BAFIKE-109135 format. One line per field, with one value per atom (N, C-alpha, C): atom name; residue number from 1; x, y, z; residue in three letters. Coordinates in steps of 0.02 Angstrom, whole numbers, m for minus. Each point is the difference from the previous one (the first is absolute). Layout:
! BAFIKE-109135
name = c(CA  ...)
resi = c(NUM  ...)
c1 = c(X  ...)
c2 = c(Y  ...)
c3 = c(Z  ...)
resn = c(ALA  ...)
END
This chain:
! BAFIKE-109135
name = c(N  CA  C  N  CA  C  N  CA  C  N  CA  C  N  CA  C  N  CA  C  N  CA  C  N  CA  C  N  CA  C  N  CA  C  N  CA  C  N  CA  C  N  CA  C  N  CA  C  N  CA  C  N  CA  C  N  CA  C  N  CA  C  N  CA  C  N  CA  C  N  CA  C  N  CA  C  N  CA  C  N  CA  C  N  CA  C  N  CA  C  N  CA  C  N  CA  C  N  CA  C  N  CA  C  N  CA  C  N  CA  C  N  CA  C  N  CA  C  N  CA  C  N  CA  C  N  CA  C  N  CA  C  N  CA  C  N  CA  C  N  CA  C  N  CA  C  N  CA  C  N  CA  C  N  CA  C  N  CA  C  N  CA  C  N  CA  C  N  CA  C  N  CA  C  N  CA  C  N  CA  C  N  CA  C  N  CA  C  N  CA  C  N  CA  C  N  CA  C  N  CA  C  N  CA  C  N  CA  C  N  CA  C  N  CA  C  N  CA  C  N  CA  C  N  CA  C  N  CA  C  N  CA  C  N  CA  C  N  CA  C  N  CA  C  N  CA  C  N  CA  C  N  CA  C  N  CA  C  N  CA  C  N  CA  C  N  CA  C  N  CA  C  N  CA  C  N  CA  C  N  CA  C  N  CA  C  N  CA  C  N  CA  C  N  CA  C  N  CA  C  N  CA  C  N  CA  C  N  CA  C  N  CA  C  N  CA  C  N  CA  C  N  CA  C  N  CA  C  N  CA  C  N  CA  C  N  CA  C  N  CA  C  N  CA  C  N  CA  C  N  CA  C  N  CA  C  N  CA  C  N  CA  C  N  CA  C  N  CA  C  N  CA  C  N  CA  C  N  CA  C  N  CA  C  N  CA  C  N  CA  C  N  CA  C  N  CA  C  N  CA  C  N  CA  C  N  CA  C  N  CA  C  N  CA  C  N  CA  C  N  CA  C  N  CA  C  N  CA  C  N  CA  C  N  CA  C  N  CA  C  N  CA  C  N  CA  C  N  CA  C  N  CA  C  N  CA  C  N  CA  C  N  CA  C  N  CA  C  N  CA  C  N  CA  C  N  CA  C  N  CA  C  N  CA  C  N  CA  C  N  CA  C  N  CA  C  N  CA  C  N  CA  C  N  CA  C  N  CA  C  N  CA  C  N  CA  C  N  CA  C  N  CA  C  N  CA  C  N  CA  C  N  CA  C  N  CA  C  N  CA  C  N  CA  C  N  CA  C  N  CA  C  N  CA  C  N  CA  C  N  CA  C  N  CA  C  N  CA  C  N  CA  C  N  CA  C  N  CA  C  N  CA  C  N  CA  C  N  CA  C  N  CA  C  N  CA  C)
resi = c(1  1  1  2  2  2  3  3  3  4  4  4  5  5  5  6  6  6  7  7  7  8  8  8  9  9  9  10  10  10  11  11  11  12  12  12  13  13  13  14  14  14  15  15  15  16  16  16  17  17  17  18  18  18  19  19  19  20  20  20  21  21  21  22  22  22  23  23  23  24  24  24  25  25  25  26  26  26  27  27  27  28  28  28  29  29  29  30  30  30  31  31  31  32  32  32  33  33  33  34  34  34  35  35  35  36  36  36  37  37  37  38  38  38  39  39  39  40  40  40  41  41  41  42  42  42  43  43  43  44  44  44  45  45  45  46  46  46  47  47  47  48  48  48  49  49  49  50  50  50  51  51  51  52  52  52  53  53  53  54  54  54  55  55  55  56  56  56  57  57  57  58  58  58  59  59  59  60  60  60  61  61  61  62  62  62  63  63  63  64  64  64  65  65  65  66  66  66  67  67  67  68  68  68  69  69  69  70  70  70  71  71  71  72  72  72  73  73  73  74  74  74  75  75  75  76  76  76  77  77  77  78  78  78  79  79  79  80  80  80  81  81  81  82  82  82  83  83  83  84  84  84  85  85  85  86  86  86  87  87  87  88  88  88  89  89  89  90  90  90  91  91  91  92  92  92  93  93  93  94  94  94  95  95  95  96  96  96  97  97  97  98  98  98  99  99  99  100  100  100  101  101  101  102  102  102  103  103  103  104  104  104  105  105  105  106  106  106  107  107  107  108  108  108  109  109  109  110  110  110  111  111  111  112  112  112  113  113  113  114  114  114  115  115  115  116  116  116  117  117  117  118  118  118  119  119  119  120  120  120  121  121  121  122  122  122  123  123  123  124  124  124  125  125  125  126  126  126  127  127  127  128  128  128  129  129  129  130  130  130  131  131  131  132  132  132  133  133  133  134  134  134  135  135  135  136  136  136  137  137  137  138  138  138  139  139  139  140  140  140  141  141  141  142  142  142  143  143  143  144  144  144  145  145  145  146  146  146  147  147  147  148  148  148  149  149  149  150  150  150  151  151  151  152  152  152  153  153  153  154  154  154  155  155  155  156  156  156  157  157  157  158  158  158  159  159  159  160  160  160  161  161  161  162  162  162  163  163  163  164  164  164  165  165  165  166  166  166  167  167  167  168  168  168  169  169  169  170  170  170  171  171  171)
c1 = c(40  m40  42  64  44  m23  m13  m18  m66  m54  m62  8  38  8  40  55  40  m40  m39  m42  m52  m31  m50  32  60  34  20  23  20  m60  m57  m62  m23  20  m22  42  46  39  42  31  46  64  37  64  52  m6  49  m34  14  m25  62  2  59  m17  40  m5  49  m24  40  28  60  36  17  55  32  m50  m46  m46  m51  m6  m49  29  62  34  m34  m16  m30  m70  m38  m67  6  47  9  21  43  22  m59  m45  m59  m45  m13  m44  32  64  35  m3  1  m5  m70  m51  m69  m16  39  m12  64  22  65  2  m58  m2  m2  0  0  72  22  65  m5  46  2  68  2  63  m9  57  m1  56  m17  49  37  65  43  7  m6  9  23  45  26  m39  m17  m33  44  65  47  m4  m24  m7  m64  m44  m62  15  m25  15  m16  m55  m19  25  29  27  m47  m61  m50  24  m8  24  m42  m59  m43  6  54  12  68  3  63  8  58  16  23  m23  21  42  65  46  34  13  30  62  41  59  m18  m40  m27  55  57  54  26  m7  23  m45  m65  m46  9  6  11  63  53  63  m9  m35  m10  m38  m51  m38  44  38  45  53  28  51  m28  m59  m33  m15  m23  m16  63  55  62  25  m5  20  m46  m65  m48  12  9  9  67  47  65  m10  m48  m11  m65  m41  m64  m6  45  1  m60  m26  m54  30  m9  29  76  31  73  28  m43  23  m15  40  m9  m25  m66  m32  m51  0  m52  m30  m64  m35  m34  m17  m38  m49  m59  m51  m20  13  m20  m65  m35  m61  20  m7  20  72  39  71  5  0  7  56  28  59  m7  m54  m2  1  m34  0  70  32  68  49  m9  45  m10  m62  m12  36  m9  27  76  29  73  29  m31  23  m6  m56  m12  54  14  50  69  16  66  7  m52  2  7  m36  4  71  31  68  53  m13  46  m1  m59  m7  23  m2  11  28  65  33  m25  m26  m22  m72  m37  m71  m10  m52  m21  m64  m7  m60  m40  m65  m47  m45  m23  m45  m47  m62  m51  m44  m34  m50  m67  m53  m67  m31  26  m28  m68  m10  m64  9  m39  1  m63  m46  m64  m12  10  m19  43  m27  38  22  m40  17  65  11  62  61  m3  57  8  m55  5  36  m18  33  75  20  72  34  m31  30  4  m53  1  56  12  55  68  8  63  8  m53  2  17  m28  16  74  31  71  41  m26  34  3  m39  0  m29  39  m23  m31  11  m29  m21  m60  m23  m24  27  m15  m46  m54  m47  4  2  m2  m53  m62  m52  m68  m3  m65  m47  m63  m51  16  31  19  46  40  47  m32  m65  m34  2  4  8  67  52  66  m5  m32  m8  m40  m51  m40  42  41  43  50  29  49  m33  m59  m36  m16  m24  m19  60  58  59  47  m22  37  70  5  63  m15  52  m10  m11)
c2 = c(m61  61  63  m5  59  56  m16  53  33  m38  33  42  m25  38  63  m4  60  50  m25  43  37  m36  31  58  m11  52  59  m15  53  44  m31  38  44  m14  38  62  14  63  9  m54  6  34  31  30  m52  m57  m54  m67  m46  m69  m44  m42  m42  m73  m31  m73  m32  m49  m30  m66  3  m61  m10  m33  m21  m31  m40  m38  45  63  45  42  m10  44  4  m56  3  31  m15  30  75  21  71  36  m30  31  11  m49  8  57  2  51  69  4  65  29  m42  23  29  m28  23  64  12  57  41  34  35  59  25  56  m23  m65  m27  m21  15  m21  m68  m44  m68  m13  m46  m26  m75  m35  m72  m20  m40  m24  m60  m1  m56  m9  54  m6  68  m2  61  21  63  27  m12  3  m10  m71  m48  m68  m13  50  m7  13  m42  9  70  30  66  58  m15  50  60  m13  53  57  61  58  13  m27  11  m56  m40  m55  10  m11  1  m67  m28  m61  16  m37  8  m61  9  m55  10  m54  1  m44  9  m42  m54  m48  m52  m38  m9  m38  32  67  33  m16  1  m19  m74  m41  m72  m14  39  m8  11  53  16  m56  m26  m55  m62  m14  m58  5  59  10  m15  27  m13  m75  m32  m71  m41  17  m35  5  59  9  m39  1  m33  m76  m31  m74  m20  47  m15  m17  33  m11  m38  m10  m36  m56  m46  m53  m47  m22  m48  m68  m49  m67  3  49  5  27  23  25  74  33  71  8  3  0  56  37  49  m17  16  m15  61  m5  53  m33  31  m24  59  m7  51  m20  49  m14  m25  43  m16  24  m39  17  57  61  59  42  47  37  32  35  30  m53  m55  m54  m29  m12  m27  47  66  48  m1  m3  m6  m62  m56  m63  0  27  4  42  57  42  m36  m35  m38  m53  m38  m53  28  54  32  28  33  27  m54  m55  m55  m28  m7  m28  50  64  51  m1  m9  0  m66  m54  m66  m46  m10  m41  m73  m23  m69  m11  54  m7  m36  m40  m33  35  15  34  m48  3  m38  50  m19  44  m42  22  m31  55  m17  44  m36  35  m29  2  42  13  34  37  32  58  53  56  2  m48  3  m61  m59  m62  m14  17  m6  m71  m49  m70  m21  26  m16  25  61  29  m35  m17  m34  m66  m37  m65  9  50  12  16  43  19  m60  m40  m59  m48  m7  m43  28  66  30  m6  9  m7  m73  m47  m71  m14  43  m6  49  16  38  75  30  73  30  43  34  67  25  62  m13  23  m5  69  24  66  m9  38  m7  61  m14  51  m22  m2  m33  33  63  33  m35  m5  m32  m73  m34  m70  m6  51  0  m5  15  m8  m73  m45  m71  m15  37  m7  22  56  26  m49  m30  m49  m62  m23  m57  16  60  20  3  28  4  m70  m43  m68  m39  9  m38  39  59  41  18  23  27  71  36  69  0)
c3 = c(0  0  0  m15  4  m46  m64  m48  21  14  21  63  49  62  m9  m37  m14  m42  m47  m42  42  45  45  39  26  38  m45  m59  m46  m19  m8  m17  58  61  58  12  m44  1  63  24  56  m24  46  m17  m16  33  m10  11  m45  6  6  51  13  m12  m43  m12  50  37  51  m25  m26  m17  m73  m6  m62  m49  25  m43  m35  21  m30  m57  m17  m48  m68  m30  m68  2  52  6  10  42  11  m64  m38  m63  m47  m4  m43  24  64  27  m4  13  m4  m71  m50  m69  m14  31  m10  39  53  44  10  m54  3  49  22  47  73  11  68  16  61  24  33  m19  27  30  48  26  8  m1  11  46  49  49  m29  9  m20  m75  m37  m73  m26  m47  m29  m62  m4  m60  m61  8  m55  m29  40  m24  m39  m2  m38  m74  m45  m71  m27  22  m27  43  58  46  9  24  7  46  m23  38  63  3  59  52  m5  48  32  66  37  35  m6  36  70  49  69  20  m2  13  68  33  66  1  49  10  50  m22  43  36  m33  29  65  6  60  60  m10  53  17  m52  11  39  m14  35  75  18  71  36  m32  29  6  m53  1  53  9  51  69  14  64  8  m53  3  13  m33  10  72  29  70  46  m14  43  3  m57  1  30  3  31  74  32  72  15  m49  10  m51  2  m50  7  m57  m1  m17  42  m10  m6  34  m1  m65  m46  m65  m7  m41  m13  m72  m7  m66  m3  m56  m13  m68  m7  m63  m28  m64  m32  m49  m5  m47  m44  m64  m48  m33  m26  m37  m70  m48  m69  m9  m36  m11  m51  27  m41  30  m37  25  69  17  67  56  m10  50  6  m57  1  35  m9  33  76  23  73  27  m33  24  m3  m53  m6  57  14  55  67  9  62  11  m51  6  12  m35  8  71  24  68  53  m8  48  3  m59  m3  25  m8  26  76  29  73  31  m39  29  m54  2  m51  0  56  6  m24  m15  m17  m67  m2  m62  m22  m64  m25  m44  8  m41  m37  m59  m37  m43  m3  m43  m29  m53  m31  m1  16  0  m70  m44  m66  5  54  12  48  m8  47  43  m9  35  45  m25  34  62  58  63  15  m19  14  m35  m59  m37  37  25  37  67  32  65  m9  m52  m12  m10  m38  m11  66  40  64  48  3  44  m20  m65  m23  23  m4  22  76  37  72  19  m37  11  m15  m40  m15  42  59  53  m9  m45  m5  63  32  60  m15  m61  m25  m71  m18  m69  m23  m54  m29  m59  m3  m56  m45  m65  m52  m50  23  m39  5  19  4  47  m20  41  13  m48  10  60  12  56  68  4  64  22  m48  17  32  m19  31  73  11  68  44  m30  36  19  m47  14  55  m3  51  69  3  64  26  m45  19  27  m31  20  47  20  48  m23  m63  m25  m23  m17  m25  m74)
resn = c(ASP  ASP  ASP  TYR  TYR  TYR  VAL  VAL  VAL  PRO  PRO  PRO  ASN  ASN  ASN  LEU  LEU  LEU  THR  THR  THR  THR  THR  THR  LEU  LEU  LEU  ALA  ALA  ALA  LYS  LYS  LYS  GLN  GLN  GLN  ASP  ASP  ASP  TYR  TYR  TYR  ASP  ASP  ASP  LEU  LEU  LEU  VAL  VAL  VAL  ILE  ILE  ILE  ALA  ALA  ALA  VAL  VAL  VAL  GLY  GLY  GLY  PHE  PHE  PHE  LEU  LEU  LEU  MET  MET  MET  ALA  ALA  ALA  SER  SER  SER  ALA  ALA  ALA  LEU  LEU  LEU  GLU  GLU  GLU  LYS  LYS  LYS  VAL  VAL  VAL  ALA  ALA  ALA  ALA  ALA  ALA  ARG  ARG  ARG  TYR  TYR  TYR  PRO  PRO  PRO  ASP  ASP  ASP  THR  THR  THR  ASN  ASN  ASN  PHE  PHE  PHE  ALA  ALA  ALA  ILE  ILE  ILE  ILE  ILE  ILE  ASP  ASP  ASP  TYR  TYR  TYR  SER  SER  SER  GLN  GLN  GLN  ALA  ALA  ALA  ASP  ASP  ASP  MET  MET  MET  PRO  PRO  PRO  THR  THR  THR  LYS  LYS  LYS  PRO  PRO  PRO  LYS  LYS  LYS  ASN  ASN  ASN  VAL  VAL  VAL  ARG  ARG  ARG  GLY  GLY  GLY  LEU  LEU  LEU  LEU  LEU  LEU  PHE  PHE  PHE  LYS  LYS  LYS  GLU  GLU  GLU  GLN  GLN  GLN  GLU  GLU  GLU  ALA  ALA  ALA  GLY  GLY  GLY  TYR  TYR  TYR  LEU  LEU  LEU  VAL  VAL  VAL  GLY  GLY  GLY  TYR  TYR  TYR  ALA  ALA  ALA  ALA  ALA  ALA  GLY  GLY  GLY  LEU  LEU  LEU  TRP  TRP  TRP  VAL  VAL  VAL  LYS  LYS  LYS  THR  THR  THR  HIS  HIS  HIS  GLN  GLN  GLN  LEU  LEU  LEU  ASN  ASN  ASN  GLY  GLY  GLY  GLU  GLU  GLU  GLN  GLN  GLN  VAL  VAL  VAL  VAL  VAL  VAL  GLY  GLY  GLY  SER  SER  SER  VAL  VAL  VAL  GLY  GLY  GLY  GLY  GLY  GLY  ILE  ILE  ILE  LYS  LYS  LYS  ILE  ILE  ILE  PRO  PRO  PRO  PRO  PRO  PRO  VAL  VAL  VAL  ASP  ASP  ASP  ARG  ARG  ARG  TYR  TYR  TYR  ILE  ILE  ILE  ALA  ALA  ALA  GLY  GLY  GLY  TYR  TYR  TYR  GLN  GLN  GLN  PHE  PHE  PHE  GLY  GLY  GLY  ALA  ALA  ALA  LYS  LYS  LYS  LYS  LYS  LYS  ALA  ALA  ALA  ASN  ASN  ASN  LYS  LYS  LYS  ALA  ALA  ALA  VAL  VAL  VAL  LYS  LYS  LYS  THR  THR  THR  LEU  LEU  LEU  ASN  ASN  ASN  ASP  ASP  ASP  TYR  TYR  TYR  SER  SER  SER  GLN  GLN  GLN  ASP  ASP  ASP  PHE  PHE  PHE  VAL  VAL  VAL  ALA  ALA  ALA  GLN  GLN  GLN  ALA  ALA  ALA  LYS  LYS  LYS  CYS  CYS  CYS  LYS  LYS  LYS  GLU  GLU  GLU  LYS  LYS  LYS  ALA  ALA  ALA  LEU  LEU  LEU  ASN  ASN  ASN  GLN  GLN  GLN  ILE  ILE  ILE  ALA  ALA  ALA  ASN  ASN  ASN  SER  SER  SER  ALA  ALA  ALA  GLY  GLY  GLY  VAL  VAL  VAL  VAL  VAL  VAL  PHE  PHE  PHE  GLN  GLN  GLN  VAL  VAL  VAL  ALA  ALA  ALA  GLY  GLY  GLY  GLN  GLN  GLN  CYS  CYS  CYS  GLY  GLY  GLY  LEU  LEU  LEU  GLY  GLY  GLY  VAL  VAL  VAL  LEU  LEU  LEU  ASP  ASP  ASP  ALA  ALA  ALA  ALA  ALA  ALA  LYS  LYS  LYS  GLU  GLU  GLU  LYS  LYS  LYS  GLN  GLN  GLN  VAL  VAL  VAL  LEU  LEU  LEU)
END
């Protein structure tokens, strides 16, 4: 429903319409062409990567790896003193394997290893940003493999990771 929803917003004469996420890029490009007087922005995608490079679109890009690094560093330190089953393991669950998700996870793993040379990192992708059960299953598998911390980069699906962590009493 990306095109109809973006079109509805463009017709309502907002100052700015924001597309949330990489997966909305082609839909946003179509709508932006139809509404050249409306300003659009898209999270996690560059306007320069759009084939038509619409002048009324701005890409909102972040350095996800930096935030991931901080979380990873904290996770690496935590498992150093709170080992699960005598092991120092941290996990991460991504939604769909796309560049922003990969950058978060790369930063997380790098930070964990900087804080703790002995840490082992696990990673899985649910291939979904919505289905919480898929992420929960991935997290439970990592926890079963001694992950004391599990980091989610999966949108709504990531709520399943949080549920698994709470259920198994890990971070």
